[in-house]
C-alpha positions, 0 to 999 in steps of 0.5 A: 472512472465511474463513481458511486453517484453513477450507480443511481438509487441503490435502495434494496439493491444487492451491492457486491463490494471488493474491499481490501481487508488483507490485515496483519494478524498475530494468530487471530488478533488483528495488529493493524486495522487501518485497512478495515477503517479505510473501507468504512466510508463506502460501507456506511454510504451504501447502508445509508442508501438502504443497500444490502452490502456483500463484502469480499476480500482476500487475506494472506496467500492461501494459494487456492486452498482453504486455510483456516488460519486465513479465514476472514472471521477476525475481520468480520468481527472487527468490522461488526464492532466498528459498525455497531452491527453483526457482520455474518461471515459466509463459509464460502465465497459463492456457494450454498452458504453465501447464497443463503446468507445473501437471501436473508439480508434486509436493507442496510445489512452487511454480509462478508463472503469467505476469503476469495483466495480460498478459490484457485480460480481467483488468481487463475491466469486462465481468463475463461476459468476466472471469468466462469468463477466471477460469474458465480460471484456476480450472481449474488449482486445487482451492482459491483463496487471496487473499493480495494485499492490494494488489488486494483493493479491485478486482473483477478476474479473478484476485482476485475472479472466481476466488473464485466458482469455487473454495473460497476463503479469505484467506491469512495476509497478508490476514488480518494486514492486516485484523486490524491495520487493523481494530484501528486503526479499529474500537476504537482505543486513544486518543489515536488519531493519523492522519498523512496526507501525499502529493501530493494532498488529493483522494486522501485525501478519503474517509479524512479524512471517515471519520476526522474522526469517529474520530481524536483528531488529524489531522497533515497534511504532504506536497503536500496540506498546501498546499491546507490552508494555502491554505484558512487564507488563506496564500500557497503560492507555486508549491507543489502546490495543488488549487484546487478542493478549497480549499472542501472543506478549509475544511469539514474544518477547521471539522468538526475544530474543531466535533468537538474534533479536533486538526488539526496543520499544519506551522508552517514549510516547506522551500522551493526555487525549483522541483521538483528535476530532473536537474542543477538545484542544490537550494537549500533554505530554511526559511520560516514556513508563513504566509510562503511567497514567491510564487516558491518551492515547498514540498517538505518540512515544516521543522525546527520542524514535524519536532519538532512532528509527532514529538512529537504522534505519540509522544503517541499510543496508536494511529497510522496513517500514509499518505503522505510529508511531502515529496520524500523521494527527495531528501536535502534534502527527506527530513527531515520523512518521517524525523521522522514515521518516527522518531516511529512507531518511538519510539511503538511502543517506548513501547507504541503500536500503529502502522501504516505505510499501504503505498505510498510510506510503506512505500517511504520506511521501507525507503529511509531505512533503518528496520528493518521490525520497528520498527513494529506493522504495515507495510501492503502495500496503498496504495490498499487500505489507504486504502479500508479506512480510508475504511470502504469495502467491498472486493470482494476481501474481500467475496467471501471471506465 
């Protein structure tokens, strides 16, 4: 994979950078600017060289329509604050305003193009259509830098097709992500523990299959655990359950046993009469994992499991975590996710290599008040991290080779 050094001297060059600025918004207020901060090292390195930095990114799912609420204006404003400069936002992605703003740039300037997903061609399945669109964007730059790790698992116009028209390389963030995830999966220091949570087993099937040959220990929580408990023959009440995956999970349990992999499931569960919504009172109750009442829903791992999961993580040299242990947005169901997060912090402190695998896990770390530098690496790519862990070839990385 080519990196920034392979592009040579970039002074006065127009550098198109595909970043990942798909940040959560409350109206026009950014509630987590982690992805913007993650892009700063690449932007600052390019500015230091005297490059003209042209940023492109998506926000939300406008589905090829111009949706004013999904404009990158709040991102441009926040990035300007972080860099201490003005970051003008073009009104389009490759049209007259983008062309004018790029033409007016001086060395070290930064310009942002409007949401690439306002253009239907960005995510088009028609390669020719996507390619023609990418050619228009490519005309704005001299070289291309791919720095949006969260989108490298997709072959889209601004992160894949553009790279076929310009000298291209990975930015510092993508390089850092690939290095960290490779360290965890290719030759991990052992014991190697993988902690998986989140709502669905089906989202993690490929990861589990791939890691059943690599990990020493799989720790399972979150909504997906109820399919495992069902596979063990337990009642799961009204908890989230993927009935069609029960047989697959039985196979995983057998493979783990045959391969000598420790499969750690919760011993107790925090239940509630239903999913907490609106003003409904929350009535959490702790029950044994094999004794969930038929009229109850599991929403977090229990206190004994919190200690168990924490201790298993601390007893590791490499840890990868993807997916919360419960409905962490509700304080009563956040203890499991807190325990896992604290486990990773303590493991890092003890010298382990730890990765928080993007998406909801990264949001949980920030929302629960943990310092980002308490982990070896926090990934910016939820889906991309998962597909990397599955061992899949990612098109946005392949095109940089």
